C-alpha positions as CSV (number, residue, x, y, z in Angstrom):
1,M,77.5,7.6,-187.9
2,D,75.2,6.5,-185.1
3,R,73.1,8.9,-183.0
4,D,75.5,9.0,-180.0
5,S,78.5,9.5,-182.2
6,E,76.8,12.3,-184.1
7,Q,75.8,13.9,-180.8
8,V,79.4,13.7,-179.5
9,R,80.6,15.3,-182.8
10,E,78.1,18.2,-182.5
11,T,79.0,18.7,-178.8
12,W,82.8,18.9,-179.4
13,N,82.2,21.2,-182.4
14,R,80.3,23.6,-180.1
15,L,83.0,23.3,-177.4
16,A,86.0,23.8,-179.7
17,Q,86.8,27.4,-179.0
18,D,86.1,27.0,-175.3
19,W,88.4,23.9,-175.3
20,K,91.2,25.9,-177.0
21,Q,91.0,28.3,-174.1
22,Q,90.9,25.4,-171.6
23,V,94.0,23.5,-172.7
24,G,96.0,26.3,-174.4
25,E,99.6,25.3,-175.5
26,D,100.4,23.2,-172.4
27,G,97.2,21.4,-171.3
28,D,94.9,22.3,-168.5
29,S,95.8,22.2,-164.8
30,N,95.0,18.5,-164.3
31,R,97.2,17.6,-167.2
32,R,100.1,19.8,-166.2
33,L,99.9,18.9,-162.5
34,N,99.1,15.3,-162.6
35,S,98.8,13.2,-165.8
36,D,101.2,14.6,-168.4
37,P,104.4,13.5,-166.6
38,I,103.0,9.9,-166.6
39,L,101.9,10.2,-170.2
40,W,105.4,11.2,-171.3
41,K,107.1,8.5,-169.2
42,F,104.9,5.9,-170.8
43,V,105.3,7.3,-174.4
44,G,109.1,7.4,-174.1
45,N,111.4,8.5,-176.9
46,V,109.4,9.2,-180.1
47,Q,112.2,10.6,-182.3
48,G,111.5,9.3,-185.8
49,L,108.5,7.2,-184.8
50,R,105.0,7.3,-186.4
51,V,102.6,8.4,-183.6
52,L,98.9,8.7,-183.7
53,D,97.2,11.3,-181.5
54,A,93.8,9.7,-181.3
55,G,91.2,12.3,-180.2
56,C,93.6,15.2,-180.5
57,G,91.2,18.1,-179.7
58,T,92.8,21.4,-180.4
59,G,96.2,19.7,-180.8
60,Y,98.4,20.8,-177.9
61,L,99.7,17.2,-177.5
62,A,100.2,16.6,-181.2
63,R,102.4,19.7,-181.4
64,K,104.4,18.6,-178.4
65,L,104.9,15.1,-180.0
66,A,106.0,16.8,-183.3
67,A,108.4,19.0,-181.4
68,Q,110.0,15.8,-180.0
69,G,110.7,14.5,-183.4
70,A,107.7,12.2,-183.9
71,I,106.0,11.8,-187.3
72,V,102.5,12.7,-186.1
73,T,99.0,12.0,-187.4
74,A,96.3,13.5,-185.3
75,V,92.6,12.8,-185.6
76,D,89.4,14.0,-184.0
77,I,85.7,13.5,-184.7
78,A,85.0,17.3,-184.5
79,E,85.8,19.3,-187.6
80,Q,86.1,22.5,-185.6
81,M,88.8,20.9,-183.3
82,I,90.8,19.9,-186.4
83,E,90.5,23.3,-187.9
84,I,91.9,25.0,-184.8
85,A,94.6,22.3,-184.4
86,A,95.8,22.6,-188.0
87,Q,95.9,26.4,-187.8
88,S,98.0,26.3,-184.6
89,A,100.4,23.8,-186.1
90,N,100.8,26.0,-189.3
91,E,101.5,29.0,-187.1
92,A,104.2,27.0,-185.4
93,N,105.6,25.8,-188.7
94,Q,105.0,22.2,-187.8
95,T,104.1,19.4,-190.2
96,I,101.3,17.3,-188.7
97,D,98.8,15.2,-190.6
98,F,95.4,16.3,-189.2
99,R,92.3,14.4,-190.1
100,V,88.6,14.4,-189.2
101,E,88.1,10.8,-188.1
102,D,85.9,8.8,-185.8
103,C,88.2,6.9,-183.4
104,A,85.9,3.9,-183.5
105,Q,86.7,3.5,-187.2
106,L,90.0,5.3,-188.2
107,S,88.9,4.4,-191.8
108,S,91.5,6.5,-193.6
109,L,94.4,4.9,-191.7
110,E,96.3,1.8,-192.8
111,A,96.6,-1.3,-190.7
112,A,99.9,-1.7,-188.7
113,S,101.1,1.7,-189.6
114,F,101.9,3.3,-186.2
115,D,104.6,2.7,-183.6
116,R,102.7,4.6,-180.9
117,I,99.2,5.6,-180.2
118,V,98.5,8.3,-177.6
119,S,94.8,8.9,-176.6
120,N,94.6,11.5,-173.9
121,Y,91.3,11.9,-172.0
122,V,89.3,10.4,-174.9
123,L,88.0,6.9,-174.1
124,M,85.4,8.1,-171.6
125,D,84.0,10.3,-174.5
126,V,83.6,7.7,-177.2
127,P,80.2,6.0,-177.5
128,D,81.7,2.6,-178.6
129,L,84.6,1.6,-176.4
130,E,85.1,-1.8,-178.0
131,A,85.2,-0.5,-181.6
132,T,87.6,2.2,-180.6
133,V,90.1,-0.1,-179.0
134,R,89.9,-2.6,-181.9
135,A,90.6,0.3,-184.3
136,F,93.6,1.3,-182.2
137,S,94.9,-2.3,-182.4
138,R,94.3,-2.5,-186.1
139,V,96.4,0.6,-187.0
140,L,99.2,-0.2,-184.4
141,K,102.2,-2.2,-185.5
142,P,102.9,-5.6,-183.8
143,D,104.6,-4.9,-180.5
144,G,103.6,-1.2,-180.8
145,I,102.7,0.8,-177.7
146,A,99.4,2.5,-176.9
147,V,99.3,5.0,-174.1
148,L,95.7,5.6,-172.9
149,V,94.8,8.2,-170.3
150,F,91.2,8.7,-169.3
151,S,89.1,10.0,-166.4
152,H,89.1,7.6,-163.5
153,P,85.8,5.7,-163.8
154,C,85.8,4.9,-160.1
155,F,85.9,8.5,-158.9
156,P,83.5,10.9,-160.7
157,Q,85.0,14.3,-160.1
158,G,81.9,16.0,-161.1
159,E,80.2,14.4,-158.1
160,A,83.0,15.0,-155.6
161,A,82.6,17.1,-152.5
162,T,84.8,17.8,-149.5
163,I,83.1,17.7,-146.2
164,D,85.0,18.1,-142.9
165,E,88.2,17.3,-144.8
166,A,86.8,14.1,-146.2
167,T,86.3,13.7,-150.0
168,L,83.0,12.1,-150.8
169,Y,81.8,10.7,-154.2
170,T,78.2,10.2,-155.0
171,W,76.6,8.0,-157.8
172,K,73.4,8.8,-159.6
173,F,73.4,5.4,-161.2
174,P,74.8,1.9,-160.3
175,Y,78.6,1.9,-160.8
176,F,78.6,-1.5,-162.6
177,E,76.1,-0.4,-165.2
178,R,77.2,1.5,-168.3
179,H,75.7,4.9,-168.5
180,K,75.5,7.9,-170.8
181,C,76.1,11.0,-168.8
182,V,75.2,14.6,-169.7
183,E,76.7,17.3,-167.5
184,P,75.9,21.0,-167.5
185,P,78.5,23.6,-168.5
186,W,81.1,24.6,-165.9
187,G,83.8,27.3,-165.6
188,H,84.0,29.3,-168.9
189,F,82.3,26.6,-171.0
190,T,79.1,27.4,-172.7
191,S,77.9,23.9,-173.7
192,E,77.1,20.7,-171.8
193,F,79.4,17.7,-171.8
194,I,78.6,14.2,-172.8
195,W,80.6,11.2,-171.6
196,F,80.1,7.5,-171.1
197,H,80.6,5.7,-167.8
198,R,81.9,2.1,-167.8
199,P,83.3,0.2,-164.8
200,L,87.1,-0.1,-164.7
201,S,86.9,-3.9,-165.4
202,D,85.2,-3.3,-168.7
203,Y,88.2,-1.2,-169.9
204,W,90.6,-4.0,-168.9
205,K,88.5,-6.7,-170.7
206,T,88.2,-4.5,-173.8
207,F,92.0,-4.0,-173.9
208,K,92.6,-7.8,-173.5
209,D,90.0,-8.8,-176.1
210,A,91.6,-6.4,-178.6
211,G,95.0,-8.1,-178.3
212,F,96.8,-5.8,-175.8
213,T,98.8,-6.7,-172.8
214,I,99.3,-4.2,-169.9
215,V,102.9,-3.1,-169.6
216,D,102.3,-0.4,-166.9
217,L,99.5,1.2,-165.0
218,E,99.4,4.4,-163.0
219,E,96.9,6.6,-161.2
220,P,98.5,10.0,-161.8
221,R,99.0,12.4,-158.9
222,I,101.2,15.4,-158.4
223,V,104.8,15.0,-157.5
224,E,106.7,17.3,-155.3
225,E,108.7,18.9,-158.2
226,R,105.3,20.2,-159.5
227,F,103.8,21.5,-156.3
228,H,104.8,25.1,-157.3
229,L,102.6,24.8,-160.4
230,A,99.4,24.6,-158.3
231,E,97.6,28.0,-158.4
232,T,95.9,27.5,-155.0
233,E,96.3,25.5,-151.9
234,G,93.0,23.8,-152.7
235,Q,94.2,22.8,-156.1
236,L,97.4,21.4,-154.6
237,Q,95.5,19.4,-152.0
238,N,93.1,17.9,-154.6
239,S,96.1,16.9,-156.8
240,K,97.6,15.2,-153.8
241,T,94.5,13.3,-152.7
242,R,92.1,12.9,-155.6
243,P,92.5,10.3,-158.4
244,Y,91.4,12.3,-161.4
245,S,92.6,9.8,-164.0
246,I,94.1,6.5,-164.8
247,A,96.8,5.8,-167.3
248,F,97.5,2.5,-169.2
249,K,100.6,1.6,-171.2
250,L,99.6,-1.2,-173.5
251,Q,101.5,-3.3,-176.0
252,K,99.9,-5.0,-179.0
253,V,100.6,-8.7,-179.0
254,A,102.9,-9.4,-182.0
255,S,100.7,-12.3,-183.3
256,Q,97.5,-10.2,-183.1
257,S,95.7,-10.1,-186.5
258,T,95.3,-6.6,-188.1
259,S,92.6,-7.8,-190.5
260,H,89.6,-7.1,-188.3
């Protein structure tokens, strides 16, 4: 494991208990208000399908997939995340195959073995984007679907500010350059966060090079039916106006080789 991957593993192990508090059983506010409806729309009916939750964290999404009838394998690079996720699934009497795995390798998973891959707010946290997407392609069946949701690279929420009703974003580095970012703890978290900026075009090129076609694309935002879930007026306004994330529905090209 390279230095960046080891640092990411250590970081998420330190954050595991805090992350359990953050996402709970239904996801944090951004997921509930904005992105989860799009994620479920893109995933579709998973009854009886083999689904990989790649970067599962403490497992809330894996448990929801299992509850919908999916045969779920869930992986994360952090052992503490997997321990919490497996315990929660056992308490819910759910059968989920949890594994400690680097998403850039997925070395214990067979080629062409999954109908769906869901990766929810993970790609901005992996040091090697290209290797990760190639690994997704390798383990996905031909014509299989990958649903990838990640923080919007064009609008860094950690650097967002509202001034005179205008939302302003600031950059501490050139947008077009890849950059390893280290952010201080926020809210109830007790450890810093590490993530990796890439311009949006790099994501698209990586998907294309790995043998995926784009089926759908959405920048999630709150819909009127969920307005009541916002805890404050400010949270509601931000969900209406700020692009927190971007969601891709990809399909693996049937002729794509699974040998790499």
